[in-house]
MMTF fields as JSON, N, C-alpha, C and O atoms, coordinates in Angstrom:
{
  "mmtfVersion": "1.0.0",
  "mmtfProducer": "UNKNOWN",
  "numBonds": 455,
  "numAtoms": 456,
  "numGroups": 114,
  "numChains": 1,
  "numModels": 1,
  "chainsPerModel": [1],
  "groupsPerChain": [114],
  "chainIdList": ["A"],
  "bondAtomList": [4, 2, 8, 6, 12, 10, 16, 14, 20, 18, 24, 22, 28, 26, 32, 30, 36, 34, 40, 38, 44, 42, 48, 46, 52, 50, 56, 54, 60, 58, 64, 62, 68, 66, 72, 70, 76, 74, 80, 78, 84, 82, 88, 86, 92, 90, 96, 94, 100, 98, 104, 102, 108, 106, 112, 110, 116, 114, 120, 118, 124, 122, 128, 126, 132, 130, 136, 134, 140, 138, 144, 142, 148, 146, 152, 150, 156, 154, 160, 158, 164, 162, 168, 166, 172, 170, 176, 174, 180, 178, 184, 182, 188, 186, 192, 190, 196, 194, 200, 198, 204, 202, 208, 206, 212, 210, 216, 214, 220, 218, 224, 222, 228, 226, 232, 230, 236, 234, 240, 238, 244, 242, 248, 246, 252, 250, 256, 254, 260, 258, 264, 262, 268, 266, 272, 270, 276, 274, 280, 278, 284, 282, 288, 286, 292, 290, 296, 294, 300, 298, 304, 302, 308, 306, 312, 310, 316, 314, 320, 318, 324, 322, 328, 326, 332, 330, 336, 334, 340, 338, 344, 342, 348, 346, 352, 350, 356, 354, 360, 358, 364, 362, 368, 366, 372, 370, 376, 374, 380, 378, 384, 382, 388, 386, 392, 390, 396, 394, 400, 398, 404, 402, 408, 406, 412, 410, 416, 414, 420, 418, 424, 422, 428, 426, 432, 430, 436, 434, 440, 438, 444, 442, 448, 446, 452, 450],
  "bondOrderList": [1, 1, 1, 1, 1, 1, 1, 1, 1, 1, 1, 1, 1, 1, 1, 1, 1, 1, 1, 1, 1, 1, 1, 1, 1, 1, 1, 1, 1, 1, 1, 1, 1, 1, 1, 1, 1, 1, 1, 1, 1, 1, 1, 1, 1, 1, 1, 1, 1, 1, 1, 1, 1, 1, 1, 1, 1, 1, 1, 1, 1, 1, 1, 1, 1, 1, 1, 1, 1, 1, 1, 1, 1, 1, 1, 1, 1, 1, 1, 1, 1, 1, 1, 1, 1, 1, 1, 1, 1, 1, 1, 1, 1, 1, 1, 1, 1, 1, 1, 1, 1, 1, 1, 1, 1, 1, 1, 1, 1, 1, 1, 1, 1],
  "groupList": [{"groupName": "MET", "atomNameList": ["N", "CA", "C", "O"], "elementList": ["N", "C", "C", "O"], "formalChargeList": [0, 0, 0, 0], "bondAtomList": [1, 0, 2, 1, 3, 2], "bondOrderList": [1, 1, 2], "singleLetterCode": "M", "chemCompType": "L-PEPTIDE LINKING"}, {"groupName": "ALA", "atomNameList": ["N", "CA", "C", "O"], "elementList": ["N", "C", "C", "O"], "formalChargeList": [0, 0, 0, 0], "bondAtomList": [1, 0, 2, 1, 3, 2], "bondOrderList": [1, 1, 2], "singleLetterCode": "A", "chemCompType": "L-PEPTIDE LINKING"}, {"groupName": "SER", "atomNameList": ["N", "CA", "C", "O"], "elementList": ["N", "C", "C", "O"], "formalChargeList": [0, 0, 0, 0], "bondAtomList": [1, 0, 2, 1, 3, 2], "bondOrderList": [1, 1, 2], "singleLetterCode": "S", "chemCompType": "L-PEPTIDE LINKING"}, {"groupName": "LEU", "atomNameList": ["N", "CA", "C", "O"], "elementList": ["N", "C", "C", "O"], "formalChargeList": [0, 0, 0, 0], "bondAtomList": [1, 0, 2, 1, 3, 2], "bondOrderList": [1, 1, 2], "singleLetterCode": "L", "chemCompType": "L-PEPTIDE LINKING"}, {"groupName": "LYS", "atomNameList": ["N", "CA", "C", "O"], "elementList": ["N", "C", "C", "O"], "formalChargeList": [0, 0, 0, 0], "bondAtomList": [1, 0, 2, 1, 3, 2], "bondOrderList": [1, 1, 2], "singleLetterCode": "K", "chemCompType": "L-PEPTIDE LINKING"}, {"groupName": "GLU", "atomNameList": ["N", "CA", "C", "O"], "elementList": ["N", "C", "C", "O"], "formalChargeList": [0, 0, 0, 0], "bondAtomList": [1, 0, 2, 1, 3, 2], "bondOrderList": [1, 1, 2], "singleLetterCode": "E", "chemCompType": "L-PEPTIDE LINKING"}, {"groupName": "THR", "atomNameList": ["N", "CA", "C", "O"], "elementList": ["N", "C", "C", "O"], "formalChargeList": [0, 0, 0, 0], "bondAtomList": [1, 0, 2, 1, 3, 2], "bondOrderList": [1, 1, 2], "singleLetterCode": "T", "chemCompType": "L-PEPTIDE LINKING"}, {"groupName": "CYS", "atomNameList": ["N", "CA", "C", "O"], "elementList": ["N", "C", "C", "O"], "formalChargeList": [0, 0, 0, 0], "bondAtomList": [1, 0, 2, 1, 3, 2], "bondOrderList": [1, 1, 2], "singleLetterCode": "C", "chemCompType": "L-PEPTIDE LINKING"}, {"groupName": "VAL", "atomNameList": ["N", "CA", "C", "O"], "elementList": ["N", "C", "C", "O"], "formalChargeList": [0, 0, 0, 0], "bondAtomList": [1, 0, 2, 1, 3, 2], "bondOrderList": [1, 1, 2], "singleLetterCode": "V", "chemCompType": "L-PEPTIDE LINKING"}, {"groupName": "ARG", "atomNameList": ["N", "CA", "C", "O"], "elementList": ["N", "C", "C", "O"], "formalChargeList": [0, 0, 0, 0], "bondAtomList": [1, 0, 2, 1, 3, 2], "bondOrderList": [1, 1, 2], "singleLetterCode": "R", "chemCompType": "L-PEPTIDE LINKING"}, {"groupName": "ASP", "atomNameList": ["N", "CA", "C", "O"], "elementList": ["N", "C", "C", "O"], "formalChargeList": [0, 0, 0, 0], "bondAtomList": [1, 0, 2, 1, 3, 2], "bondOrderList": [1, 1, 2], "singleLetterCode": "D", "chemCompType": "L-PEPTIDE LINKING"}, {"groupName": "PRO", "atomNameList": ["N", "CA", "C", "O"], "elementList": ["N", "C", "C", "O"], "formalChargeList": [0, 0, 0, 0], "bondAtomList": [1, 0, 2, 1, 3, 2], "bondOrderList": [1, 1, 2], "singleLetterCode": "P", "chemCompType": "L-PEPTIDE LINKING"}, {"groupName": "ILE", "atomNameList": ["N", "CA", "C", "O"], "elementList": ["N", "C", "C", "O"], "formalChargeList": [0, 0, 0, 0], "bondAtomList": [1, 0, 2, 1, 3, 2], "bondOrderList": [1, 1, 2], "singleLetterCode": "I", "chemCompType": "L-PEPTIDE LINKING"}, {"groupName": "GLN", "atomNameList": ["N", "CA", "C", "O"], "elementList": ["N", "C", "C", "O"], "formalChargeList": [0, 0, 0, 0], "bondAtomList": [1, 0, 2, 1, 3, 2], "bondOrderList": [1, 1, 2], "singleLetterCode": "Q", "chemCompType": "L-PEPTIDE LINKING"}, {"groupName": "TRP", "atomNameList": ["N", "CA", "C", "O"], "elementList": ["N", "C", "C", "O"], "formalChargeList": [0, 0, 0, 0], "bondAtomList": [1, 0, 2, 1, 3, 2], "bondOrderList": [1, 1, 2], "singleLetterCode": "W", "chemCompType": "L-PEPTIDE LINKING"}, {"groupName": "HIS", "atomNameList": ["N", "CA", "C", "O"], "elementList": ["N", "C", "C", "O"], "formalChargeList": [0, 0, 0, 0], "bondAtomList": [1, 0, 2, 1, 3, 2], "bondOrderList": [1, 1, 2], "singleLetterCode": "H", "chemCompType": "L-PEPTIDE LINKING"}, {"groupName": "GLY", "atomNameList": ["N", "CA", "C", "O"], "elementList": ["N", "C", "C", "O"], "formalChargeList": [0, 0, 0, 0], "bondAtomList": [1, 0, 2, 1, 3, 2], "bondOrderList": [1, 1, 2], "singleLetterCode": "G", "chemCompType": "PEPTIDE LINKING"}, {"groupName": "ASN", "atomNameList": ["N", "CA", "C", "O"], "elementList": ["N", "C", "C", "O"], "formalChargeList": [0, 0, 0, 0], "bondAtomList": [1, 0, 2, 1, 3, 2], "bondOrderList": [1, 1, 2], "singleLetterCode": "N", "chemCompType": "L-PEPTIDE LINKING"}, {"groupName": "PHE", "atomNameList": ["N", "CA", "C", "O"], "elementList": ["N", "C", "C", "O"], "formalChargeList": [0, 0, 0, 0], "bondAtomList": [1, 0, 2, 1, 3, 2], "bondOrderList": [1, 1, 2], "singleLetterCode": "F", "chemCompType": "L-PEPTIDE LINKING"}, {"groupName": "TYR", "atomNameList": ["N", "CA", "C", "O"], "elementList": ["N", "C", "C", "O"], "formalChargeList": [0, 0, 0, 0], "bondAtomList": [1, 0, 2, 1, 3, 2], "bondOrderList": [1, 1, 2], "singleLetterCode": "Y", "chemCompType": "L-PEPTIDE LINKING"}],
  "groupTypeList": [0, 1, 2, 3, 2, 4, 5, 6, 7, 8, 1, 7, 9, 9, 10, 1, 11, 3, 8, 6, 5, 1, 5, 12, 6, 5, 3, 4, 11, 13, 12, 11, 13, 14, 15, 3, 12, 5, 9, 1, 16, 12, 17, 9, 3, 5, 15, 6, 18, 13, 18, 2, 17, 18, 1, 13, 1, 3, 6, 18, 6, 16, 9, 8, 16, 5, 3, 1, 5, 6, 5, 16, 15, 15, 11, 1, 12, 3, 6, 5, 14, 16, 9, 8, 6, 8, 6, 14, 14, 6, 15, 4, 12, 9, 16, 3, 15, 9, 17, 10, 18, 12, 0, 1, 1, 4, 6, 10, 13, 12, 19, 2, 2, 3],
  "groupIdList": [1, 2, 3, 4, 5, 6, 7, 8, 9, 10, 11, 12, 13, 14, 15, 16, 17, 18, 19, 20, 21, 22, 23, 24, 25, 26, 27, 28, 29, 30, 31, 32, 33, 34, 35, 36, 37, 38, 39, 40, 41, 42, 43, 44, 45, 46, 47, 48, 49, 50, 51, 52, 53, 54, 55, 56, 57, 58, 59, 60, 61, 62, 63, 64, 65, 66, 67, 68, 69, 70, 71, 72, 73, 74, 75, 76, 77, 78, 79, 80, 81, 82, 83, 84, 85, 86, 87, 88, 89, 90, 91, 92, 93, 94, 95, 96, 97, 98, 99, 100, 101, 102, 103, 104, 105, 106, 107, 108, 109, 110, 111, 112, 113, 114],
  "secStructList": [7, 7, 7, 4, 4, 4, 7, 7, 7, 7, 7, 7, 7, 6, 6, 7, 7, 7, 7, 7, 2, 2, 2, 2, 2, 2, 2, 4, 4, 4, 1, 6, 6, 7, 3, 3, 3, 3, 3, 6, 6, 3, 3, 3, 3, 3, 3, 3, 3, 3, 7, 1, 1, 2, 2, 2, 2, 2, 2, 2, 2, 2, 2, 2, 2, 2, 2, 2, 2, 2, 2, 6, 7, 7, 7, 3, 3, 3, 3, 3, 6, 6, 3, 3, 3, 3, 3, 3, 7, 5, 4, 4, 4, 6, 5, 7, 7, 2, 2, 2, 2, 2, 2, 2, 2, 2, 2, 2, 2, 2, 2, 2, 2, 7],
  "xCoordList": [-9.126, -9.002, -8.006, -6.877, -8.444, -7.572, -6.464, -6.66, -5.312, -4.195, -4.511, -4.951, -4.288, -4.546, -3.752, -4.238, -2.539, -1.686, -2.226, -1.77, -3.175, -3.77, -5.038, -5.582, -5.495, -6.705, -6.368, -5.208, -7.393, -7.256, -8.081, -9.156, -7.59, -8.341, -9.632, -9.694, -10.653, -11.928, -12.063, -11.509, -12.794, -13.031, -13.729, -14.649, -13.288, -13.793, -14.476, -13.887, -15.731, -16.477, -16.379, -15.969, -16.756, -16.696, -17.573, -17.315, -18.602, -19.489, -19.129, -19.893, -17.986, -17.547, -17.276, -16.795, -17.584, -17.379, -15.911, -15.151, -15.535, -14.221, -14.202, -15.258, -13.023, -12.955, -13.379, -13.139, -14.006, -14.438, -13.301, -12.318, -13.428, -12.434, -12.337, -11.244, -13.474, -13.473, -12.701, -11.965, -12.866, -12.135, -10.641, -9.817, -10.291, -8.877, -8.281, -7.168, -9.012, -8.555, -8.336, -7.423, -9.152, -9.027, -7.867, -7.131, -7.7, -6.743, -5.329, -4.367, -5.182, -3.869, -2.857, -1.681, -3.242, -2.255, -1.596, -0.52, -2.229, -1.64, -0.551, 0.212, -0.486, 0.55, 1.153, 1.051, 1.773, 2.187, 3.222, 3.301, 4.012, 5.043, 4.497, 5.193, 3.276, 2.679, 2.092, 1.576, 2.181, 1.664, 0.403, 0.333, -0.586, -1.769, -1.417, -1.067, -1.513, -1.19, -2.327, -3.152, -2.359, -3.296, -2.479, -1.644, -2.731, -2.058, -3.103, -3.839, -3.168, -4.142, -5.571, -6.43, -5.809, -7.138, -7.549, -8.718, -6.586, -6.883, -6.079, -4.858, -6.771, -6.084, -5.389, -5.919, -4.185, -3.352, -2.562, -2.441, -2.029, -1.088, 0.277, 0.407, 1.305, 2.635, 3.7, 3.614, 4.708, 5.845, 7.088, 7.029, 8.218, 9.499, 10.324, 10.588, 10.728, 11.519, 12.982, 13.303, 13.869, 15.303, 16.038, 15.71, 17.05, 17.856, 19.32, 19.649, 20.195, 21.634, 22.146, 23.212, 21.367, 21.825, 20.645, 19.51, 20.937, 19.894, 19.365, 18.167, 20.233, 19.804, 18.741, 17.751, 18.935, 17.939, 16.624, 15.542, 16.732, 15.537, 14.778, 13.549, 15.514, 14.895, 14.233, 13.156, 14.877, 14.283, 12.961, 11.964, 12.961, 11.747, 10.654, 9.501, 11.019, 10.058, 9.422, 8.211, 10.232, 9.712, 8.732, 7.709, 9.042, 8.148, 6.833, 5.774, 6.901, 5.665, 4.849, 3.622, 5.516, 4.825, 4.138, 3.014, 4.816, 4.208, 2.976, 1.95, 3.073, 1.933, 0.774, -0.37, 1.072, 0.031, -0.693, -1.917, 0.054, -0.564, -1.436, -2.531, -0.95, -1.712, -3.021, -4.065, -2.962, -4.143, -5.02, -6.159, -4.503, -5.274, -5.441, -6.448, -4.436, -4.489, -3.076, -2.127, -2.936, -1.609, -1.264, -2.087, -0.042, 0.392, 1.189, 1.481, 1.523, 2.572, 3.852, 3.885, 4.906, 6.189, 7.284, 7.404, 8.08, 9.243, 10.474, 10.683, 11.291, 12.494, 13.706, 13.92, 14.491, 15.692, 16.834, 16.618, 18.05, 19.169, 18.916, 18.8, 18.833, 18.716, 17.344, 17.19, 16.337, 14.993, 13.911, 14.113, 12.749, 11.571, 10.395, 10.136, 9.692, 8.487, 7.289, 7.16, 6.414, 5.21, 4.006, 3.917, 3.085, 1.88, 0.665, 0.541, -0.227, -1.452, -2.665, -2.763, -3.574, -4.908, -5.721, -5.171, -7.025, -7.893, -8.31, -9.075, -7.795, -7.997, -9.475, -9.924, -10.23, -11.639, -12.469, -13.386, -12.153, -12.956, -12.226, -12.738, -11.033, -10.252, -10.042, -10.266, -9.605, -9.344, -8.979, -8.555, -9.151, -8.736, -9.874, -10.995, -9.559, -10.454, -9.712, -8.497, -10.414, -9.761, -8.643, -7.618, -8.833, -7.808, -6.448, -5.418, -6.435, -5.167, -4.435, -3.208, -5.164, -4.566, -4.052, -2.992, -4.81, -4.381, -3.068, -2.129, -3.009, -1.807, -0.617, 0.52, -0.854, 0.233, 0.795, 2.012, -0.067, 0.385, 1.162, 2.171, 0.703, 1.407, 2.745, 3.708, 2.803, 4.058, 5.06, 6.235, 4.593, 5.458, 5.991, 7.153, 5.144, 5.526, 6.642, 7.581, 6.537, 7.58, 8.888, 9.936, 8.839, 10.051, 10.689, 11.911, 9.884, 10.4, 11.053, 11.934, 10.621, 11.152, 12.485, 13.131, 12.914, 14.169, 15.366, 16.496],
  "yCoordList": [14.134, 13.086, 13.54, 13.921, 13.492, 13.897, 12.863, 11.675, 13.324, 12.436, 11.544, 12.027, 10.261, 9.321, 9.67, 9.492, 10.164, 10.454, 11.6, 11.792, 12.355, 13.454, 13.021, 13.779, 11.814, 11.304, 10.687, 10.402, 10.487, 9.862, 8.587, 8.536, 7.576, 6.328, 6.555, 7.359, 5.826, 5.867, 4.58, 3.546, 4.651, 3.448, 2.415, 2.741, 1.194, 0.135, -0.925, -1.459, -1.224, -2.259, -3.578, -3.612, -4.641, -5.97, -6.082, -6.924, -5.25, -5.313, -4.27, -4.059, -3.627, -2.657, -3.395, -4.529, -2.752, -3.427, -3.456, -2.528, -4.534, -4.614, -3.646, -3.314, -3.189, -2.354, -3.197, -4.404, -2.547, -3.223, -3.208, -2.488, -3.982, -3.966, -2.571, -2.121, -1.878, -0.518, 0.432, 1.296, 0.276, 1.116, 0.809, 1.721, -0.456, -0.821, -0.187, 0.338, -0.232, 0.369, 1.871, 2.431, 2.518, 3.955, 4.272, 5.232, 3.478, 3.777, 3.292, 3.96, 2.161, 1.538, 2.436, 2.394, 3.245, 4.126, 5.126, 5.644, 5.399, 6.322, 5.656, 6.334, 4.336, 3.585, 2.538, 1.338, 2.986, 2.061, 1.013, -0.034, 1.259, 0.301, -0.85, -1.838, -0.72, -1.735, -2.86, -2.637, -4.075, -5.256, -5.742, -5.787, -6.102, -6.769, -8.247, -8.882, -8.779, -10.192, -10.855, -10.185, -12.173, -12.935, -13.889, -14.641, -13.844, -14.742, -15.266, -14.488, -16.565, -17.212, -16.809, -16.652, -16.645, -16.301, -14.857, -14.509, -14.007, -12.598, -11.71, -11.841, -10.805, -9.84, -8.793, -8.336, -8.423, -7.482, -6.608, -6.919, -5.513, -4.659, -4.873, -4.871, -5.059, -5.324, -4.627, -4.552, -4.119, -3.482, -3.681, -3.612, -3.931, -4.057, -2.824, -2.514, -2.127, -0.902, -1.247, -2.038, -0.663, -0.942, 0.16, 1.342, -0.265, 0.657, 0.269, -0.844, 1.183, 0.934, 0.091, -0.519, 0.061, -0.682, -0.983, -0.581, -1.683, -2.067, -0.864, -0.786, 0.064, 1.234, 2.034, 2.46, 2.24, 2.969, 2.187, 2.764, 0.878, 0.038, 0.124, 0.186, 0.128, 0.203, 1.561, 1.633, 2.63, 3.967, 4.029, 4.537, 3.511, 3.484, 2.67, 3.096, 1.519, 0.674, 1.44, 1.365, 2.172, 2.963, 4.025, 4.252, 4.67, 5.726, 5.153, 5.753, 3.999, 3.344, 2.92, 3.027, 2.445, 2.093, 3.283, 3.167, 4.434, 5.659, 6.051, 6.425, 5.967, 6.261, 5.32, 5.757, 4.037, 3.052, 3.37, 3.261, 3.759, 4.123, 5.37, 5.432, 6.348, 7.586, 7.326, 7.863, 6.5, 6.235, 5.116, 4.952, 4.342, 3.234, 2.092, 1.384, 1.922, 0.87, 0.305, 1.051, -0.997, -1.585, -2.619, -3.475, -2.542, -3.476, -4.64, -4.689, -5.558, -6.527, -5.903, -5.412, -5.921, -5.333, -6.363, -6.916, -6.61, -7.481, -6.621, -6.135, -6.432, -5.607, -6.524, -7.377, -6.333, -7.128, -6.182, -4.982, -6.714, -5.875, -5.356, -6.133, -4.028, -3.39, -3.392, -2.929, -3.899, -3.852, -4.041, -4.654, -3.479, -3.61, -3.939, -3.23, -5.008, -5.368, -4.971, -5.383, -4.158, -3.687, -4.273, -4.215, -4.835, -5.431, -4.837, -4.894, -4.266, -3.656, -4.473, -4.89, -4.7, -5.221, -4.928, -4.61, -5.036, -4.734, -6.046, -6.827, -6.263, -7.524, -7.816, -8.947, -6.8, -7.008, -7.539, -8.335, -7.104, -7.536, -8.578, -9.017, -8.968, -9.998, -9.675, -10.506, -8.438, -8.025, -6.557, -5.954, -6.003, -4.615, -3.623, -3.854, -2.522, -1.382, -0.151, -0.196, 0.921, 2.165, 2.552, 3.086, 2.287, 2.6, 2.016, 2.645, 0.833, 0.185, 0.959, 1.061, 1.493, 2.302, 3.63, 4.115, 4.204, 5.435, 5.187, 5.975, 4.095, 3.806, 3.458, 3.788, 2.807, 2.528, 3.842, 3.994, 4.786, 6.091, 6.842, 7.483, 6.768, 7.437, 6.76, 7.423, 5.452, 4.727, 5.176, 5.387, 5.321, 5.838, 7.223, 7.533, 8.038, 9.396, 9.363, 10.156, 8.465, 8.318, 7.92, 8.491, 6.958, 6.5, 7.638, 7.786, 8.431, 9.561, 10.621, 11.351, 10.705, 11.747, 11.367, 12.217, 10.108, 9.665, 10.001, 9.694],
  "zCoordList": [-11.646, -10.654, -9.589, -9.897, -8.341, -7.236, -7.05, -7.306, -6.606, -6.346, -5.147, -4.104, -5.303, -4.21, -2.961, -1.844, -3.144, -1.985, -1.133, -0.006, -1.643, -0.884, -0.139, 0.664, -0.409, 0.243, 1.594, 1.89, 2.4, 3.711, 3.716, 3.118, 4.376, 4.487, 5.259, 6.189, 4.849, 5.561, 6.363, 5.991, 7.45, 8.249, 7.37, 6.62, 7.468, 6.605, 7.459, 8.399, 7.119, 7.835, 7.075, 5.915, 7.733, 7.106, 5.868, 5.007, 5.761, 4.6, 3.537, 2.595, 3.681, 2.669, 1.358, 1.367, 0.239, -1.04, -1.453, -1.175, -2.116, -2.75, -3.928, -4.466, -4.336, -5.535, -6.731, -6.775, -7.688, -8.91, -9.926, -9.748, -10.971, -12.048, -12.654, -12.996, -12.79, -13.334, -12.416, -12.893, -11.116, -10.166, -10.211, -10.141, -10.324, -10.442, -11.688, -11.645, -12.799, -14.053, -13.894, -14.501, -13.096, -12.847, -11.898, -12.124, -10.842, -9.779, -10.061, -9.683, -10.709, -10.9, -11.611, -11.249, -12.602, -13.246, -12.295, -12.594, -11.159, -10.187, -9.344, -8.656, -9.402, -8.671, -9.622, -9.366, -10.708, -11.774, -11.375, -12.018, -10.343, -9.949, -9.096, -8.861, -8.644, -7.773, -8.613, -9.709, -8.076, -8.759, -8.061, -6.833, -8.861, -8.331, -8.232, -9.227, -7.035, -6.83, -6.071, -5.449, -6.131, -5.313, -4.456, -4.958, -3.174, -2.236, -1.266, -0.659, -1.121, -0.235, -0.604, 0.264, -1.914, -2.388, -2.162, -2.326, -1.783, -1.482, -2.422, -2.519, -3.115, -3.977, -3.125, -2.113, -3.558, -2.808, -3.771, -4.955, -3.247, -3.963, -3.338, -2.114, -4.172, -3.621, -4.454, -5.679, -3.75, -4.418, -3.557, -2.329, -4.227, -3.536, -3.85, -5.012, -2.802, -2.902, -2.676, -1.789, -3.466, -3.393, -2.622, -2.727, -1.839, -1.049, -1.142, -1.553, -0.76, -0.818, 0.338, 0.25, 1.441, 2.61, 3.541, 3.283, 4.605, 5.546, 6.323, 6.598, 6.676, 7.455, 6.698, 7.293, 5.407, 4.606, 4.546, 4.658, 4.371, 4.332, 5.66, 5.679, 6.752, 8.066, 8.311, 8.903, 7.857, 7.975, 7.216, 7.73, 6.0, 5.184, 5.888, 5.95, 6.409, 7.118, 8.273, 8.479, 9.019, 10.137, 9.684, 10.33, 8.582, 8.078, 7.561, 7.747, 6.915, 6.475, 7.697, 7.69, 8.736, 9.971, 10.621, 11.109, 10.627, 11.174, 10.362, 10.93, 9.046, 8.176, 8.496, 8.619, 8.63, 8.909, 10.214, 10.291, 11.228, 12.504, 12.366, 12.924, 11.63, 11.429, 10.7, 11.071, 9.664, 8.834, 9.387, 8.948, 10.348, 10.884, 9.884, 9.897, 9.013, 7.991, 7.871, 7.632, 8.033, 8.229, 7.162, 6.836, 6.614, 5.584, 6.167, 7.362, 5.295, 5.596, 5.062, 3.933, 5.869, 5.472, 5.715, 6.808, 4.68, 4.799, 4.554, 3.442, 5.587, 5.5, 5.416, 6.278, 4.367, 4.143, 3.818, 3.649, 3.728, 3.345, 1.934, 0.987, 1.806, 0.498, -0.13, -1.261, 0.567, -0.01, 1.047, 2.095, 0.711, 1.565, 0.655, -0.318, 0.975, 0.236, 1.087, 2.24, 0.491, 1.178, 0.451, -0.776, 1.221, 0.655, 1.359, 2.583, 0.555, 1.082, 0.659, -0.495, 1.576, 1.322, 2.563, 3.617, 2.438, 3.568, 4.218, 3.652, 5.402, 6.113, 6.35, 6.166, 6.755, 7.108, 5.947, 6.152, 4.729, 3.577, 2.728, 1.699, 3.165, 2.487, 1.011, 0.131, 0.771, -0.606, -0.677, 0.309, -1.847, -2.085, -1.933, -2.386, -1.288, -1.08, -1.596, -1.784, -1.822, -2.249, -1.281, -1.705, 0.018, 1.019, 0.646, 0.887, 0.066, -0.281, -1.37, -1.34, -2.313, -3.37, -2.809, -3.206, -1.888, -1.212, -0.478, -0.587, 0.265, 1.05, 0.157, 0.495, -0.958, -1.903, -2.44, -2.542, -2.782, -3.285, -2.206, -2.501, -0.975, 0.123, 0.413, 0.797, 0.232, 0.404, -0.655, -0.355, -1.894, -2.967, -2.622, -2.882, -2.042, -1.661, -0.601, -0.664, 0.35, 1.38, 0.709, 1.011, -0.186, -0.872, -1.662, -1.657, -2.329, -3.115, -2.242, -2.696, -0.989, -0.097, 0.54, 1.153, 0.409, 1.021, 0.173, 0.551]
}
């Protein structure tokens, strides 16, 4: 199985399929710190990253933003003193796509590099 962090997001249309339970079972172990949540009836991936101060949290937020622009896939990001919560889901399909798992893995990679 190829590492999710090495994959690139694919363009997603409104009729793209949501990930199946079998796909979630396959992909989730590659991003073990992420939580599957439901908010407003939409399944999402969410993780809160811890930092020593606001400056580190802000740097991380900027790098995740740069990644989102590069990949053309954008999360919800909440930046606070000492932590950043990142939430991935695919807006067009109102749920989870493989792209969200790819971006979660790439987000983990950014955090590991700091």
